[in-house]
C-alpha positions in Angstrom: 117.9 254.2 56.5 120.0 253.3 59.6 120.3 256.2 62.4 123.5 256.8 64.0 124.0 258.7 67.4 127.3 259.5 69.1 127.2 259.5 72.6 129.7 261.0 74.8 130.0 261.0 78.7 132.6 262.4 80.7 130.8 263.8 84.1 132.4 261.2 86.3 136.0 259.9 86.3 135.4 257.5 83.4 135.5 259.1 79.7 133.1 256.9 77.4 132.0 256.9 73.7 129.3 255.0 72.2 127.9 254.8 68.8 124.5 253.7 68.5 123.3 252.5 65.5 119.7 251.1 64.4 119.1 248.6 61.7 117.6 249.9 58.3 114.4 248.6 59.0 114.0 250.2 62.5 112.2 247.3 63.8 115.2 245.5 65.6 116.7 246.8 69.0 119.8 249.4 68.1 123.0 248.1 68.3 126.0 249.8 70.5 129.9 250.2 69.9 131.3 251.7 73.1 134.7 252.7 74.5 135.6 253.7 78.2 138.9 255.1 79.7 139.2 255.9 83.5 141.1 258.9 84.0 139.4 262.2 85.3 142.7 264.3 84.0 142.8 262.5 80.5 138.8 263.4 79.2 140.1 266.0 76.6 143.1 264.1 75.3 140.9 260.7 75.2 137.7 261.7 73.8 138.6 262.5 70.2 140.5 259.3 69.8 137.9 257.2 71.1 135.3 258.4 68.7 137.6 257.8 65.7 137.7 254.5 67.3 134.0 253.6 67.5 133.3 255.1 64.1 135.9 252.9 62.5 134.8 249.9 64.1 131.5 251.0 62.6 132.9 251.4 59.3 131.3 254.8 59.1 132.8 258.5 58.3 131.9 261.5 60.7 129.4 262.8 58.0 127.3 259.6 58.9 126.4 260.9 62.2 123.0 261.8 62.7 123.0 263.5 66.1 125.5 263.9 68.9 124.1 263.1 72.6 126.3 264.3 75.7 125.9 263.6 79.5 125.1 267.0 80.5 125.5 266.2 84.7 125.7 267.0 87.1 129.1 265.6 87.7 132.7 267.0 87.6 132.8 270.5 86.2 135.7 270.2 83.9 134.2 266.8 82.5 130.8 268.4 81.9 132.6 271.1 79.7 134.5 269.0 77.7 131.8 266.8 76.8 129.3 269.5 75.9 132.3 271.6 74.1 133.1 268.5 72.0 129.4 267.9 71.2 128.9 271.5 70.4 132.0 271.5 68.1 131.0 268.4 66.2 127.6 269.4 66.0 128.5 272.9 64.3 131.3 271.4 62.0 128.8 268.4 60.9 125.6 270.5 61.1 123.8 268.1 63.0 121.5 268.5 66.3 122.8 267.4 69.8 120.6 265.4 72.4 121.9 266.7 76.1 120.8 263.7 78.7 120.9 263.9 82.2 123.8 261.7 83.7 121.8 260.6 86.5 119.1 259.5 84.4 121.8 257.6 82.6 122.6 256.0 85.9 118.9 255.0 86.6 118.3 253.5 83.4 120.9 251.0 84.1 119.4 249.9 87.1 116.2 248.1 85.7 114.3 247.6 88.7 111.7 244.7 88.3 109.5 245.8 91.1 108.6 248.9 89.5 109.7 251.2 92.5 111.5 254.2 92.0 115.4 254.4 91.7 117.4 257.0 93.5 120.5 257.9 92.2 123.1 259.7 94.6 126.4 260.6 93.0 129.5 262.0 95.1 129.6 265.7 94.6 132.9 266.1 96.9 133.0 268.9 99.5 130.8 266.5 101.9 127.7 266.5 99.5 126.0 264.4 97.0 123.9 265.2 93.8 120.4 263.4 94.2 117.5 262.6 91.7 115.0 260.1 91.5 113.3 258.3 88.6 110.8 255.6 88.0 110.2 253.1 85.1 106.6 252.3 85.0 107.0 250.6 81.6 109.7 249.3 79.5 111.5 251.9 77.6 109.8 254.6 79.8 111.5 256.7 82.4 109.8 259.4 84.9 111.6 261.9 86.9 110.2 262.1 90.2 113.1 264.1 91.6 115.3 266.7 89.6 118.9 266.4 90.3 119.7 268.5 93.5 122.5 268.9 95.6 122.2 267.6 99.4 124.8 268.2 102.0 125.6 265.1 104.2 124.2 266.5 107.6 120.6 265.7 107.3 120.9 263.2 104.4 120.6 260.3 106.4 116.9 261.3 107.9 116.2 262.0 104.3 117.4 258.4 103.0 115.5 256.5 106.0 112.3 258.4 105.0 112.6 257.7 101.3 113.5 254.1 101.7 110.8 253.1 104.4 113.6 251.9 107.0 111.9 253.1 109.8 108.3 252.5 108.3 106.5 254.2 105.6 108.5 255.5 102.8 108.6 254.5 99.0 110.7 251.8 99.3 112.9 252.5 96.2 116.5 251.4 95.3 119.5 253.1 95.7 122.0 253.8 92.6 125.3 255.6 92.2 128.5 256.0 93.6 127.7 258.4 96.8 127.0 255.2 99.1 130.8 253.9 98.6 132.0 257.6 99.0 130.2 258.0 102.3 129.4 254.8 103.8 128.3 256.1 107.1 125.6 258.6 105.7 124.2 255.6 103.5 124.4 253.2 106.3 120.6 253.5 106.7 119.7 251.8 103.5 119.4 248.0 103.3 122.2 246.5 101.3 119.3 244.5 99.6 118.1 247.9 98.4 121.3 248.9 96.5 122.1 248.5 92.9 125.7 247.7 92.4 125.6 247.6 88.7 124.5 251.1 88.4 127.1 253.1 90.0 127.9 255.6 87.4 126.8 257.0 83.9 127.9 255.4 81.0 128.0 256.4 77.3 125.7 253.3 76.2 122.9 254.6 78.6 123.3 258.1 77.3 123.2 256.9 73.9 120.0 254.8 74.8 118.3 257.7 76.2 119.3 260.0 73.6 117.5 257.4 71.0 114.3 257.8 72.8 114.5 261.6 72.8 115.6 261.6 69.4 112.0 259.6 68.5 110.4 262.3 70.7 111.8 265.1 68.6 113.9 266.5 71.4 117.1 267.2 69.8 118.1 270.7 69.7 120.7 272.9 68.0 124.3 272.8 68.9 124.4 276.5 70.2 121.6 275.6 72.8 123.5 272.7 74.3 124.6 273.6 78.0 126.0 271.5 81.1 123.6 270.9 84.0 125.4 272.8 86.9 123.5 272.1 89.9 126.2 273.6 92.2 127.5 277.2 92.0 130.2 276.9 94.4 133.3 274.4 93.4 135.9 275.3 96.6 136.1 276.4 100.1 137.8 279.6 100.9 140.9 279.4 103.5 138.4 281.1 105.9 135.8 278.1 105.2 138.5 275.4 105.6 139.8 276.8 108.9 136.3 276.5 110.3 136.2 272.8 109.2 134.5 273.0 105.9 135.2 270.3 103.4 136.1 268.1 106.2 139.4 269.8 107.2 140.8 266.9 109.8 143.2 269.7 111.6 139.6 271.1 112.7 138.4 270.0 116.3 135.2 268.1 116.8 134.0 271.4 119.0 134.5 273.7 115.9 133.0 271.5 113.4 129.8 271.5 115.8 130.0 275.2 116.0 130.8 275.0 119.6 132.3 278.3 121.4 131.5 280.1 118.2 
């Protein structure tokens, strides 16, 4: 009997849906049908039609879905709520479990480094900050968490990256994935180009589905009411007073004020 896992990923500017289907004999690798759309303001409008599209292409009804997976973040707050809310709604309506997947893990699994070295995933968190996590892949199909997703300010990030990637000797010599390097090139200038993984810059619904399938085999599916987005940041905007002091990169603030001189 085939297994069908519907996967949703809306933590970035891309909205993605994927359907993972295993063969009836469970011996061959699972197949994937996916759809993607770029447009951060369109996630809620696009997600349900894209679900219908992948199900129609697969030739199955919603009732044939065995579980619903979603990228739980960290990422854009609105996007996280969209994916989690739709996953919960389908789970309740169909009486199916859900499979939350950390979005950074979905980036790391796309990297597939051959050396066995760690993958550091750095995603743009806006507000001059990044979400950082690290993973290892000791064997094919296995992923280990080395650093849970956390929020880092750009200040001090370069020193951490240099130590992590061993630019000045030592370090773990890992690989860099994610979109933060493109968003903040100066902060990541110390990471050699040879250590960057351009093919793994954002989470995809297909990658979420792959990790969800592994979680399903481990018995990690949960009830819909237990599903929650992964919020790493508890602050989403600066106050007017903070922006007047330079927080968030206010271009009207003099360098002296940004450095705290004369305070």
